[in-house]
N, C-alpha and C positions, 0 to 999 in steps of 0.2 A: 503494500500499499503508499504512494507518495506521500510524503510529508505535508504535501496541502490540503491531501482529504483527512487523515489525522487533524489535522489542525480543525478544518472546518465540522469534523463530529464533535473533534471537542467544544468547541463555538456552540454548537449548536446545544449540547448535553449543558453546557453553562445558559444556554439561555433558556431551556427547558427548566434547568434549579431556580432561575431568577426570577419564574415568571410560576412558578409551581406547579406545572403542568408534567403530566404523565406520559408514557410513553403509551398508554390504550388511548388518550386524547391525540396525538401524534398518529398513532393507527388511524383511528378514526374520519380524522383530516386527510389522513391521504389516501384512504378509501372513499370517500365521499369527495375530496373539491379535487382528485388529480386520480381516481380508479386506480390507483396503487394499492392493490391486496396485500398483506405484508404481517406475518405472525410476529408477536412479542419475541421468542427469542430468534426471527432474525433482526429483525430489528436490533435488537442488544446485540446483537453480531456486529452489525454494519455503526453503530454508537463507537463500540468499544474498539472497534479497530480489526479485526478477527475476522470478518467478511470481508474481501476487497473488488474479484473477482466477477466478472462481468459488467453488465446495464444494468442489472438491479441495483445496487450500492449507488452509483453514478447520481441515478433517479432519484432513490429516495434521499437523497442527502440535498440535491437538487431541491427536489420539491418541499422539503421540510426546510430548508432555509426560506424558500417564500410561505409558506404559514406563517413562518414565525414574525416574518415581517409584519404580513399584516395585521399578524396578532397586535402586534405592539403599536403598529399606526393606530387599530382601534383601542387598545386597553390600555395601553404604556399612558405610566403618570407622567 
């Protein structure tokens, strides 16, 4: 996994923690907003950097960043 991918995953986890958002919340948003069906184990592997092969991790990271951007624009103080 490239350094930039690890950094992206770390930022996503930090942003989720800052807003007290759960993996379940992110999985629901990924599915409803982008049609990305993912289970908690796979999401955890992507965000921890242990799953990096293929298109799915890149798609999950990209969509997660967009979801968090929208969330922060709407709800952040």
